[in-house]
N, C-alpha and C positions, 0 to 999 in steps of 0.2 A: 466568385465570393463562395463560401463556405455556407450552405443550408440556406440560399437564395431562395425569397421566397415570390413566386408568381400571383400577381394580383389581377392581372386586366386578361378581359373573355380573349380568349384570339383560340385559332385553327390551330390542333397541333402539330400538324404536319407541314411545312413548307413545300413550294412546287418539287424541291426534290426530294422531298419524301423524308426528311431531315425533321426532327424533333425544332419546334421555333426557337423557346426557350426554356431552355432544361431547369429543374427547380423541383419546391415542392409549392403546394397549392393547400390551404383552408377549406375550401370549396372547387367545386370541378370546374377549372376557367379553362381548362384545354377542352374543342371540341374536334371528337373522333369524329374522323371520315374516312369508312376503309376504302374507298376510291382515289385518296393521295396516296397510299400503300407502291412505295415502286416495285418491291418482292413479289416473288411469286406467288399464288392463293396458296400452294402447299406449304409455304413457310408462316402465312400467317395466323395469328393464335388469339383464341379470343374464349375468358373463361370468365362464369361466375358461380363464387364456390359460397355458400348458406352453411354457418355453423349455429346451433343454437346448445346453450348448458346450463347444468347448475351444479350444485353438489353433488349430487348422484347418478345422472345422467346427459346425455347429448343426443345430438345427432345432426348428420353432415351432409351436402346436398352439393353432387358439380353437374353442372352442364356446362362442357366446353368442345368447341371447333377449335384442333388445332392443325389444321391443313388436311395433312393426309391421313388422321385419325380422328374420332369426335368418343368424348367419350361422356356416360352418362353413369354417373356414382352413385349411392347409395351408402351411406353407415348410420348403425346404431349402437350404442354405447351404454354400456350397464357398469357405473363403477364399482357399486357396493357388491354388486356378484364378482364383477371382476372379469367380464367377458364384452367382447365385442364382435362386430362382423361388418365388413364391408363388400357390399354385392356392384360390381364393373360392368360394364356393359362397353363395347367397342365398335367403335362405327367407320367403315371405310370411306374416307376420301370426303368427305362431308364439304370443305373448302369454301365455305360461306353460305352451303345451304340450311343452315341451321337457325339461320335468318337471327343471329345475335345482336342483341339493340346497342345503338351504338351511345347511349348513355345510360348511367345506373339510376336515372330517377325517374325514368318511365319506360314502357316497353313491355311487350311480353316472349317469354319462351316456351315453347309445346312441343314435347317429344310424347310420343303414341306408340307402340308398336304391341305386338299379341301380350307381351310379359309386361311392361313395365310404361305406367302415364307420367309423366315428371312436368310441372307446370310451374313457372316460376311467371310472377304478376306484381305489376307493379302501377299504384293510382294511389291520388289523394295522400302523399305521403306514407303511402302505408307499401310491405312487401308481403306475397301471399305466397306461400309454398303450398302445392298438393300433388300428391302423390300415392297411386297405384301399386302397388310394385307383388309381381304372382309370385311365389315360388321365391322368394326372397331368402329363405334360410331356411332348412331343414325340411323342405315341402310346403313351409307355411310363407303367407304374404306377410305383408309390410304397407301399412295403412297412413297418411299422416294429413289433418287439414291446419296450416298452421300462418299465423299473422305477424310481421314484425314491425311496430311504431316507428318510422323515421323521424329520430328527435330534431328540434329545431337546434341544430350547435355546430361546433368547426368537426371538421373532419380532415382525415388524411388522403393527399392525392401527388403523387409524383411522377415528373418525364423524365427518364435517364434514357444513358445510349448504354453501349458495351463500345472502348474502347478500339480503334481500326475496323469496325466491323459495320456492316448495313444490316444494324438493329435498333428495334426502342423498344419501348417499354411504358405503359402508361397505366398505373395499377391506383386504385381507389381504395381502398381500406374504410369502410364506414362502423363506427364500434356503437354500442352503448344504445343498442335498437329493443323496446321493451317487447318481448316475445309471449304470445298466450295462442292456446290452441292443444291439440293432442297428438299423439304419434302411437299405434296401438301393432303387437307384434304377440303373435300366440294365443295366449288367453289373458294378454298384459296390458294395460292402456297409460298412457304417462302422460302425466299435463303439465302445463308451462304457464307460470301465474306473471302476467307482466307485471303486479308489486316487487320482485327479486328476479327472476328470468329475461335473461339478455342474448340478443345473437349479434350477428357479425357476419360482415359480406365483404367478400376480397372479391374485387372487379379489377379484371385486368386484360387491356389488350396489345399487341403489340409483333413485333417480329423478332423472337427470340433466337440466340445461339440454339443448333442441333444439342449441343455437350451443354449443360446449365446445372448447378447448386446452389441452395438457396436455403437460407436459414430465418424462422420465422418466427414472432410468437405473441400471444395476444388473449388479452384476457377483459373480463368487463364486470360489476360490481356494482355494489354499493357502498361505501364508505361514510363514518362518521355522518350516516343519513344523506350523503351526497353521494349522484352516479359519478363512476371511478371507471378507468379505460385504459390502456394501454395497446402501444403497437410496437413491436421493436424486430429488427432483420434487415440483412444484408442479401447480396450476392442477384439481385435482379438488376442489374445493371451495373454504371458506374457513379459512385456517391459520391463525385466529387463537388457536385451540384449541391447536393444536398440528401440526409439520410431519410429511410421513413420511420426513425424514430422517434415517438411522440406519445407525452401522455396528454390524458382528457379530466378535467373536475369540474363535476357542476358546469357540463358545456361546452367551456372554453380548453385549447389546445394550447398546449407546452412542450414547444419542442426542443428535444433533446440531440445530440452528436452523435457520435461514434458507444455503441453498445454492443459487446463480446461474448457471445455463447461459448460457453464452456461443459463438453459434453464428455461425459468418461470414455476410451477408448472401447468400443466394442462392447460398451454396454449402458444401455438408452434408459436400464430402469434403476440405476445408479445415482444418486443426486450430482443434476446440475451443479453451475454459479454462472450468473451473467455478472458481467463487470462495466463500467461504464468509463470513457476517457476525461470525463468533468464530474464524476461519482457522483449523478444524480440519478442512477440507475442501477444501484448494488442489491442484488436476491441470491437466493438461495433455493431452488426447485428441487422438489420431494415429489420423484413420478409415481402415478398409481395405474394407468394403463398406456401401454404402445401398442398405437393401433398401426402394424405394420403393414404394409404392403408394397409385394414384388408383383411385376409387369414383364413378361419377357417373349413377345413376339414378334418375331423374323429382326427390321431395323428398332423395333420398339424397346426402349428398358426405360424403369422407370422403381426406382428405391425409396420407399417411406419410411419415414418415420415420425407419426404426430404421436407426439407424447402428452398425456392429460396430467396432470398431476395440481401440487398445492404450492403457489410462491409467498416465500416469505422476505421482508426484508425494508428496504426505503426508497420511495422515489423522492424527486427535488422540486416543487415545480419552481415556471421563473420567478417569482417573488418571495423565492427559498422558503417556504412551507415545505413541510415535511408530511410524506403522507405513509403512512406505517403498513404494509401487507402481511396479516397473518393465516400462513393456509390459505391463499386467495386460489381460488377454481381458474384454473386457465390453460393452458396447451403450448409444449414448444415443439420446435420440427426442425427435420433436414429430411431436405428431398434432393434426390440426385434424377436428373431426367436424361433422357437420349432420345427425344425423336424432333 
């Protein structure tokens, strides 16, 4: 059944290390247990990524254990002035030593070295991000103290595999988290206002192919006085059981079928478009800034284009109501990884 909704609490993997019930869920019904994975440690990938943005600026944070390599990454983006900087530190062979939490709802990750302290903590319905990055850019440090309030609302969780491979991916996208706090670089301090600024968590655990390409777009905001968000994408597994495409309006989820990205060949800064097989997500996307990053070290290859811009068009809720977007700030990306 396409877009099979899973509602019962259950272990993610069976005794053979395969997903028990592929599909999607409005809440994290699958229980992740790293010890049930039958693949070697260097194949296991665990990743937490936070993005907080508004019309003028944004920041992103990644802590990931990809088996034979770990990533600690911080991004600062200024849309008004048209610049961004991403600084990534690679860690050889973490293979579980980063102690990534088994749940998106609790736990902490603390990474410290001589140059970077980056902490993700979750407690009492809030997510906290604390960072002290020495020599972040141009010899100057970056600091932040941020808090994200996790709303009482639906989310998107998906458990998928790749055909014919010993692979799986358990992914949760938590949208519409109200953001507050500050980030500072050079002589500038930027503040986030929980009345209008939002954050997103991309939480993933699994065994992915060595070579993979995914497409992802997400955005949060206030439309007509109510909270609105969306998550669309494909590439992270077989979507025959479910897609990750979903709308959020006033705390409720509205599931979508297939959505396709139309990216101009070789030109990420030209206008994109998005079309859906059921006509429920039809959008034009005007890029503002391309956070492009390329990593090439030994067997590790990563080509990322996370493009920030303004979405305009129409989204349709389950009951047929239309949501009209006009210059809605969000991002859309294409990422090709070999590691």
